[in-house]
N, C-alpha and C positions, 0 to 999 in steps of 0.2 A: 361353100363345105361347112357343115355347122358345128360350132365352139363347144369345142370338149370344157366345160364350164366345169361340171363336176369334178373329175381327174385332179385339174387345176386348181382344186379349191382343195383340194385332199392333200396334196403336193404342198405347199403353203400352211396347210396345217403342221402336217410331220416336219417341216423346217423350223416351224417354232415350234416344237415340239409341245404340243397343246392336243390332250387329248379329244374325243370325237364328244363327250359329255360337257367340256370346256365350252367348245366352241357354241355347241346348241343353245347351250344355258344361256350363254353370251349376247344372242343373236336371235333369241325368239324363239325359233323353233325346237320341236321335239328331237331328242337323240335318235330317235326312227326314221323321222323326217329327214335329218342332216344326212343320216347313213345315207337314203337315196338318194338325196341330192350329192352324193359326192361317188356315186356309183352309177349314175345316170339316168336313172327308173325314176327321178322326178323334179319338174323345172321347181327353179326358182325364181323369185318376184325382185323386182327390181329392187322395193324397200329392203327385203332382205341382205339385197347385193352390198348396198351401202352398210348394213350392220357389221358383213362378212368383212369388208375391206377395213371397218374402221377397227375391229377387232385382231386380224389381223395384221395390222397397219401396212397396208398397201394401197393402191387404187384396182379401181374396177376394170381400168383396161388389164392388167398383168389377169383376172379370169378370163380370157380372150386370148394373148398370146402371152409368149416368153420372151417377145420380141418388144420390150420396151424401154425406154427411154426415161430419163429423169429427167422432170422441167427444171430448168437454169435459164440464165441472162442470154438472150439471142437464140434460144430456140425456139424452134417452130415445128409446126404440126399443118400438112396437108391432107383431106382426107377428098379424093377424086369421087365424082357423081356415081353411084352404086357399089363404093368401098365401105369396108367397116364392116364389121363384124355384127352376123344379126342372131338371135333367137327372139324365140316366140313362148308366148305363155297364154294361160285362159285370158289375162288381163289387156295382153297387147301385142303386136309384134313391134321388135323394134333395133334401129341400127345404131350398133353404138359410133358414134363420131371422134377423131381422133383419138383414138384408146390406144397408140405409141408414144404415147405421152402417162407418165407416172407420177404423182404426187402433184398433181393440179388440184388447184381448190374448182373449180365448173367441170360439170360431166355432160356433154351434151349428148342426147339420143334423137333420133328421127324415127316417131313412134307413128303407128297405126292403129284403129279400134271398130270392130265391127259389130263388137257387145253395145245393147242396149237397156241391159236389164242389170242394177248388183250384186244379184244371185250369180250372174256369168265370170262376173269377174274379182268371185271372193271377198265383195264388200268391200270397207273402206281401210285402208292403208296409213301409214305414216312411215316416215323418217326425218332423221337430222336435216338440217337446212333450211335454203329456201330454197324455191321454185320459179323458173320461167318460164311460161308454156307460150307461143306461137303457133297460133292456127293458121295452116296452109292449104286444106281442104277442110269444110267445114258441110253441115255444123259439127261440135263438138260440144257434150256435156261434162260438165265442170263442177261433182260431187263432193259436196265436203260435211264433216260435224257439225261447222258452226254456221252455213248460212244456205239456204236452200240452192237447188240446183241451177247453174248457170249457163243459160245459153252460150257459145263464142262462136261466130261465124270466121268464112276465112277471112285472114288479114286481122281477126282479133288476138288481142294480148293478154295474157295474167301473169301476175306477181304473187305468189302467198309462202304464209312458212309452211313448210314441210312437213314440221310437224304436228297438225293440223289433219288426222286422217283424213285422204281423200281419195277418188276414183274418177277415171276418164270414161265417158261413154258416146254413144253418138245416136241419131235416131234408128228405128227398126228399119232393117233392110238397108242402111247406109252404111258408110267404112269415111270416119276422119280421119284427115292426115296431120299431125301438129310435130312440132319440134320443142322439145323439152330441155333443159338445161338446169340441172341442178348445182346447186352449190353441197361441198362437203369440207371438214376439216382437211387439209393435206397434212395423211404423215413424213413427221420427219424421216429427210433423207438419209441422214444418216445411219437407221434405223431400221429402212427399209427391204434388209433383206437376212435382219440377225430375227434370232430365238427371242423370245421374249425373256426379260431380263428375271429371274427366281430370286 
């Protein structure tokens, strides 16, 4: 079942008493686009998910489910094969792994892409944090602002600063599958469900 990301973003925004304009302005999208995202008329990119989570003081997993637990000592999370919330954007198809834990410092995604041109994925995008990619089935082409495109084959891995605009592509007619783990500042657990202090 496709997760209702837009309504979850809207519910979290309203809990924090933020206007649509405030949320849009602080996450780099227009107010009209944010409205379309909240109503499910527009997809949200992974980089914008990171910005939204930061602004809303929550974890990306909370956009996919209301049944998440706060990471604390001794807690673990298991995602079985084929499980995990999935979503698709022009950039890639993604499966969120271990999304039942919030306030964690790493976010693992199992991704697939068939895109072979930057125009297909909306160009290069960036988000805060660091990112590690491990190619499960290549080839994967890593495009970034600072370097020439880098070909990664099955079994290759890459670690980089995610604030560097980047995108993942594959060869024409192909499909690449890859595990991405991104870091993000974990929101303070005490503020997780409280409106922003004013």
